[in-house]
C-alpha positions in Angstrom: 60.3 70.7 95.3 57.4 69.7 97.5 55.7 72.1 99.9 53.5 72.0 103.1 50.5 73.9 104.3 49.8 75.1 107.8 46.2 76.0 108.5 44.8 77.9 111.6 41.1 77.7 111.7 39.0 79.7 114.2 35.7 81.2 114.9 36.5 84.5 113.3 39.0 83.7 110.5 41.2 81.0 108.8 44.8 81.6 108.0 46.9 79.4 105.8 50.7 79.5 105.2 52.6 77.8 102.4 56.1 76.7 103.6 59.1 75.0 102.1 61.5 72.5 103.7 63.6 75.3 105.1 60.7 76.7 107.2 60.4 79.7 104.9 56.9 81.0 104.5 56.3 81.5 100.8 52.6 82.6 100.9 50.0 83.5 103.4 46.3 83.7 102.9 43.3 84.5 105.1 39.5 83.7 104.7 36.4 83.4 106.9 35.8 81.3 109.9 36.3 77.5 110.0 34.9 76.2 113.2 32.5 73.6 111.7 30.8 73.2 115.1 29.3 76.6 114.7 29.1 77.3 110.9 28.7 73.8 109.4 30.9 71.6 107.3 30.3 73.2 103.8 31.1 76.7 105.0 34.2 75.4 106.8 35.4 73.7 103.6 34.8 76.9 101.6 36.9 79.0 104.2 39.8 76.5 104.1 39.8 76.3 100.3 39.8 80.1 100.1 42.7 80.5 102.5 44.7 77.9 100.7 44.0 79.7 97.4 44.9 83.0 98.8 48.2 81.7 100.2 49.3 80.0 97.0 48.2 82.8 94.8 50.8 85.2 96.4 53.6 82.7 96.3 56.9 83.4 94.4 56.5 80.0 92.8 55.5 80.4 89.2 54.5 76.8 88.3 52.6 74.1 90.0 52.8 73.6 93.8 53.2 70.1 95.1 51.6 69.8 98.5 53.3 67.0 100.4 51.9 67.5 103.9 49.2 69.6 105.7 48.3 70.4 109.3 45.0 71.8 110.2 44.7 73.2 113.7 41.0 74.0 114.1 38.8 75.4 116.8 36.3 72.9 118.0 38.3 69.8 117.0 39.1 67.8 120.2 37.4 64.4 119.9 37.9 61.4 117.6 34.7 62.1 115.8 35.8 65.6 115.0 39.1 64.3 113.5 37.0 61.9 111.1 34.9 64.9 110.0 38.1 66.9 109.2 39.6 64.0 107.4 36.7 64.2 105.1 37.3 67.8 104.5 40.9 67.0 103.6 39.6 64.3 101.1 37.4 67.0 99.6 40.4 69.4 99.2 42.3 66.7 97.3 39.3 66.0 95.1 39.5 69.6 94.0 42.0 69.4 91.0 42.2 73.2 90.5 45.7 74.3 89.5 48.4 75.3 90.5 48.0 72.9 93.5 49.0 69.2 93.0 48.2 67.0 96.0 50.8 64.4 96.9 49.6 63.7 100.3 50.1 60.4 102.2 47.9 59.6 105.3 51.0 60.0 107.5 51.5 63.5 106.3 48.0 64.7 107.4 47.9 66.3 110.9 44.6 67.3 112.4 44.5 68.8 115.9 43.1 71.5 118.1 44.1 75.0 117.5 45.8 75.1 121.0 48.5 72.8 119.8 49.4 75.0 116.8 49.3 78.1 119.0 51.8 76.3 121.3 54.2 75.3 118.4 54.0 78.6 116.7 54.4 80.6 119.9 57.4 78.7 121.2 58.8 77.2 118.0 58.7 73.6 119.1 55.9 71.2 120.3 57.1 71.3 123.9 55.9 73.7 126.6 52.6 75.3 127.6 50.3 77.9 125.8 47.9 80.0 128.0 45.3 81.3 125.6 43.1 84.2 127.1 41.0 86.0 124.5 37.2 85.9 124.2 37.5 82.4 125.8 40.4 80.7 127.6 42.3 77.4 127.4 45.6 76.2 128.8 47.4 73.4 127.0 50.7 71.6 127.4 52.8 69.0 125.7 56.1 67.5 127.2 59.1 65.9 125.6 57.5 62.4 125.7 54.5 63.7 123.8 52.1 63.6 126.7 49.6 66.3 126.6 47.2 68.0 129.1 44.4 70.4 128.6 42.8 72.6 131.3 39.7 74.7 130.5 38.4 75.4 127.1 34.8 74.4 128.2 33.1 77.4 126.7 31.6 80.6 128.2 28.9 78.8 130.2 30.9 75.9 131.7 34.4 77.5 131.9 36.5 80.1 130.2 37.9 81.4 133.6 40.4 84.2 133.0 38.9 85.2 129.7 37.7 88.5 128.4 34.1 87.2 128.6 34.5 86.3 132.3 36.2 89.6 133.1 33.4 91.6 131.3 30.7 89.7 133.0 32.3 90.1 136.5 32.7 93.8 135.8 29.1 94.3 135.0 28.1 92.1 138.0 30.2 94.2 140.3 28.6 97.4 138.9 25.1 96.2 139.4 26.0 95.1 143.0 27.3 98.5 143.8 24.1 100.0 142.3 22.1 97.7 144.5 24.1 98.6 147.6 25.4 95.1 148.1 29.1 95.8 147.4 31.6 98.7 147.8 31.9 101.7 145.5 33.4 101.2 142.1 34.0 103.4 139.1 32.8 100.5 136.8 29.2 101.7 137.2 29.9 105.0 135.5 32.4 103.4 133.2 29.9 101.0 131.7 27.2 103.7 131.5 29.5 106.0 129.6 30.9 103.4 127.3 27.5 102.1 126.4 25.8 105.4 126.4 23.2 104.3 129.0 21.0 106.6 131.0 20.9 104.2 133.8 22.9 101.0 134.5 19.5 99.3 134.6 19.5 99.7 130.7 22.1 96.8 130.7 18.9 94.5 130.8 17.9 95.7 127.3 21.4 95.3 125.8 22.3 92.0 127.3 19.0 90.2 127.3 16.5 91.9 124.9 19.0 92.6 122.2 20.6 89.1 122.9 24.2 90.2 122.9 26.6 87.4 122.0 29.8 86.1 123.7 32.0 88.3 121.5 29.9 91.5 122.1 30.1 90.9 125.8 33.9 90.0 125.8 34.6 93.2 124.0 33.6 95.0 127.2 36.6 93.6 129.1 38.8 96.6 128.4 36.4 98.7 130.5 37.4 96.6 133.5 41.1 96.7 132.5 41.1 100.5 132.3 39.3 100.8 135.5 42.0 98.5 137.1 44.8 100.4 135.6 43.3 103.6 137.2 43.4 102.0 140.6 39.8 100.9 141.0 39.8 98.4 143.9 36.9 96.2 142.6 38.3 96.1 139.1 41.7 95.1 140.4 40.0 92.4 142.4 38.4 91.0 139.2 41.8 91.1 137.4 43.5 89.3 140.3 40.9 86.6 140.2 41.5 86.2 136.4 45.3 85.9 137.2 44.7 83.3 139.9 42.5 81.1 137.6 45.1 81.2 134.8 47.9 80.5 137.2 46.0 77.6 138.7 45.3 76.1 135.3 49.0 76.4 134.2 50.2 75.0 137.5 47.8 72.0 137.0 49.5 71.2 133.7 53.0 71.6 135.1 52.2 69.3 138.0 50.6 66.7 135.6 53.2 66.4 132.8 56.3 68.3 133.7 58.9 68.3 136.3 58.3 71.3 138.4 62.1 71.9 138.6 62.7 71.8 134.9 63.3 74.8 132.6 60.0 75.4 130.7 58.6 78.0 128.4 55.1 79.2 128.7 53.6 81.3 125.8 50.8 83.6 126.4 48.4 84.4 123.7 45.1 86.4 123.3 43.8 90.0 123.7 43.6 89.8 127.6 47.4 89.8 127.9 47.6 93.2 126.1 45.6 95.2 128.8 47.0 98.3 130.5 46.5 96.9 134.0 49.7 94.8 133.7 47.8 91.5 134.0 50.7 89.9 132.0 53.1 91.1 134.6 50.9 89.8 137.4 50.6 86.4 135.9 54.3 86.1 135.3 55.2 87.1 138.9 52.7 84.7 140.4 53.7 81.8 138.2 57.4 82.3 138.5 57.0 82.6 142.3 55.7 79.1 142.2 58.0 77.7 139.5 61.3 79.8 139.3 62.6 78.1 136.2 59.5 78.9 134.1 60.1 81.4 131.3 56.9 83.3 130.2 56.9 84.7 126.7 54.8 86.3 124.0 54.4 84.3 120.8 57.4 84.1 118.5 55.2 83.4 115.6 51.6 82.8 114.6 49.6 79.6 115.1 49.5 79.0 111.3 53.3 78.8 111.3 53.1 76.4 114.1 50.8 74.3 111.9 53.3 74.5 109.1 56.1 73.2 111.4 54.0 70.2 112.4 53.2 69.5 108.8 56.9 69.8 107.9 57.8 67.4 110.7 55.8 64.6 109.1 58.0 64.8 106.0 61.2 64.4 108.0 60.3 61.3 110.0 
């Protein structure tokens, strides 16, 4: 029997699943990050190889494993040039003759795509619908029955990422500082940031953010402070959350208007840490979107992105 591999490669980790032709996952492995834009090609290859090895190592198959198809859904892969780079990585994988893997790949059985597509397929179970990803960053991606796709956002923390944890955290700190200046209304965010970060004064944010050069992930990790303040009824924090909802609803609406019939039944899967907040941001998003598109069904993921990659790989063997 031949098998397929589904790979989800992101900025923090790489997940690989080994799947048979009945969509059963026989092995799952994890490794380090595999966004080649940030860590380089060699490190990306090493992470992917390790994830594959870890997935195959725990399989119930005792002999060799013939890999007939592979799908790599990787962060940072969106242009034709990126796909060519990843094709080179796949060739390097095949050049590695270490058992128990035997590569029996044909070009038609190699799928290389952005991680948004595999999140859509894993979340919904098919390659039709919309995924609204809101974690450290944000992106909204859709694919219709005709195979037409549309992406909104995903431009990074400087140029975009509206509705993300990063933007929520920055807006929260901005609101606290404006209150401290006397420019805006009272908000509990000022004391909340001071307590959480153990600051004597909110002015000490300068040292943390600038002098210590906090990165995107460190700043995004402060979003729960805004979430908790909103859940406690803070007016300013709730305005920040409402703005995030508006941005994500606008992005989703743009995709529906572009490639779907607004009256058709459509599933929208929401992924990412922002949706797990206590301030009911998910419920707010659902209410606002369904108010505009009554036949939309908003769900949490049915399965992980790596499983979606496995399904896309398996699809190539059935055509």
